[in-house]
C-alpha positions as CSV (number, residue, x, y, z in Angstrom):
1,M,-25.9,-0.4,-50.4
2,S,-29.1,-1.0,-49.8
3,V,-31.7,-2.2,-46.6
4,N,-31.4,-5.5,-48.6
5,T,-27.8,-6.3,-49.4
6,D,-27.2,-4.8,-45.5
7,A,-29.6,-7.6,-44.3
8,V,-27.8,-10.3,-46.7
9,N,-24.1,-9.5,-45.7
10,Q,-25.3,-9.5,-41.9
11,V,-27.1,-13.4,-42.4
12,Y,-23.8,-14.4,-44.2
13,E,-22.1,-12.5,-40.8
14,I,-25.0,-14.7,-38.5
15,F,-24.1,-17.7,-40.1
16,S,-20.3,-17.3,-40.0
17,K,-20.8,-16.7,-36.3
18,G,-23.4,-19.2,-35.6
19,N,-25.3,-16.8,-33.8
20,L,-29.0,-18.5,-35.5
21,D,-31.1,-16.7,-32.8
22,E,-30.1,-13.5,-34.7
23,F,-31.8,-15.3,-37.9
24,D,-35.0,-14.5,-36.9
25,S,-35.0,-10.6,-37.1
26,F,-34.2,-11.2,-40.8
27,V,-36.9,-13.5,-42.0
28,A,-40.6,-13.1,-42.5
29,D,-43.1,-15.1,-40.3
30,D,-43.9,-16.9,-43.5
31,F,-40.3,-17.8,-44.9
32,I,-40.3,-20.7,-47.4
33,E,-37.2,-22.3,-48.2
34,H,-36.5,-23.7,-51.8
35,E,-33.2,-25.3,-51.1
36,D,-33.2,-28.7,-50.3
37,L,-31.6,-28.6,-46.6
38,M,-30.4,-32.3,-46.1
39,G,-34.2,-33.1,-44.8
40,M,-34.5,-30.4,-42.7
41,P,-38.0,-28.7,-42.6
42,M,-38.4,-25.9,-45.5
43,N,-38.7,-23.0,-43.1
44,R,-36.5,-20.8,-41.4
45,E,-36.5,-23.6,-38.2
46,G,-34.7,-26.1,-41.0
47,V,-32.7,-23.3,-42.1
48,K,-31.3,-22.6,-38.6
49,Q,-31.0,-26.5,-37.7
50,F,-29.2,-26.7,-41.0
51,F,-26.5,-24.2,-39.9
52,A,-26.3,-25.8,-36.5
53,I,-25.5,-29.3,-38.3
54,L,-22.9,-27.4,-40.4
55,R,-21.9,-25.4,-37.7
56,S,-21.3,-28.5,-35.7
57,A,-18.9,-30.1,-38.4
58,F,-17.5,-27.1,-39.3
59,P,-16.8,-25.0,-36.0
60,D,-14.9,-22.3,-38.7
61,F,-17.7,-22.2,-40.8
62,S,-18.0,-19.1,-42.8
63,M,-19.3,-17.5,-46.0
64,R,-19.2,-14.0,-47.6
65,A,-21.2,-12.4,-50.4
66,T,-18.9,-12.0,-53.3
67,H,-21.0,-10.2,-55.7
68,M,-24.8,-9.3,-54.9
69,V,-27.5,-7.4,-57.8
70,E,-30.3,-6.4,-56.7
71,E,-34.0,-5.9,-59.2
72,G,-37.1,-5.2,-57.8
73,D,-37.6,-7.5,-54.1
74,L,-34.9,-10.0,-55.8
75,L,-31.2,-10.1,-54.5
76,A,-29.4,-12.3,-56.0
77,A,-26.0,-13.1,-54.3
78,R,-23.0,-15.0,-55.5
79,F,-20.8,-16.0,-52.2
80,E,-17.9,-18.2,-50.9
81,A,-18.3,-20.3,-48.1
82,H,-15.1,-22.2,-46.3
83,G,-15.2,-24.7,-43.0
84,T,-12.4,-27.3,-41.9
85,Q,-14.2,-30.8,-40.9
86,T,-13.5,-30.9,-37.1
87,G,-17.2,-32.9,-36.3
88,E,-19.2,-36.0,-38.1
89,F,-20.5,-34.7,-41.3
90,A,-22.9,-36.4,-43.0
91,G,-21.8,-39.9,-41.5
92,V,-18.4,-38.9,-41.5
93,A,-16.0,-38.9,-39.2
94,P,-13.6,-35.8,-38.8
95,S,-11.4,-35.6,-41.3
96,G,-9.3,-32.0,-40.1
97,R,-9.6,-31.4,-43.8
98,S,-11.1,-27.9,-45.3
99,F,-13.6,-26.8,-48.2
100,T,-14.1,-23.5,-49.7
101,V,-16.5,-23.6,-52.2
102,S,-18.7,-21.0,-53.9
103,G,-22.6,-20.9,-54.2
104,F,-25.5,-18.7,-55.2
105,D,-28.8,-17.4,-53.3
106,L,-31.5,-16.1,-54.6
107,L,-33.8,-14.4,-52.8
108,R,-37.4,-12.4,-52.6
109,M,-37.0,-9.7,-49.8
110,S,-39.2,-6.6,-47.9
111,D,-37.5,-4.1,-46.1
112,G,-34.5,-6.3,-45.7
113,R,-36.4,-9.3,-44.4
114,T,-36.7,-12.3,-46.9
115,R,-39.6,-13.7,-47.7
116,E,-38.2,-16.5,-50.3
117,H,-34.8,-18.3,-50.3
118,W,-33.5,-20.6,-53.5
119,G,-30.1,-21.5,-53.4
120,S,-26.8,-24.1,-54.4
121,F,-23.5,-24.3,-53.9
122,D,-20.8,-26.4,-55.6
123,A,-21.7,-29.7,-53.3
124,I,-19.4,-31.4,-55.5
125,A,-16.1,-29.9,-54.9
126,M,-17.0,-29.7,-51.3
127,C,-17.1,-33.5,-51.3
128,Q,-14.0,-34.2,-53.3
129,Q,-12.0,-31.2,-51.1
130,L,-13.2,-33.1,-48.0
131,G,-12.6,-36.5,-49.3
132,I,-16.5,-37.8,-49.2
133,D,-18.4,-39.5,-51.8
134,P,-20.8,-36.9,-53.1
135,A,-23.9,-39.9,-53.4
136,Q,-23.8,-39.9,-49.7
137,L,-23.9,-36.4,-49.0
138,M,-26.5,-36.2,-50.9
139,S,-28.5,-39.3,-49.6
140,H,-28.0,-37.9,-45.8
141,H,-31.0,-36.7,-44.3
142,P,-30.6,-36.2,-40.4
143,G,-33.8,-34.6,-39.8
């Protein structure tokens, strides 16, 4: 493993455990987020806000890398995410339902710190598993 793959695994662990203050040490000061985070700012504070919302709705939220490929300053990771809805999410009351979905992250890295992030996950499968209308999730912007 490289310093960058180690860093990504640690970030996934941070998101899984909810230790969001530790995220800053893995992200450059001028970090740019390219994935829509339900209206959150497109920077590291927005990422932390987004995962705080996820962890509030899904306290058992977890994610882990299933595959990683690194070339130059780019790292691609396929991940699996899981959670059980015990809090409100996207305006939907807690259901007790769980989801397991896969996703993809592309990160521009330098010395174990992320400079840019692009990502996507199977939001439709997540909605189906939770019994949420996908349009409701896509239109909900709490920020």
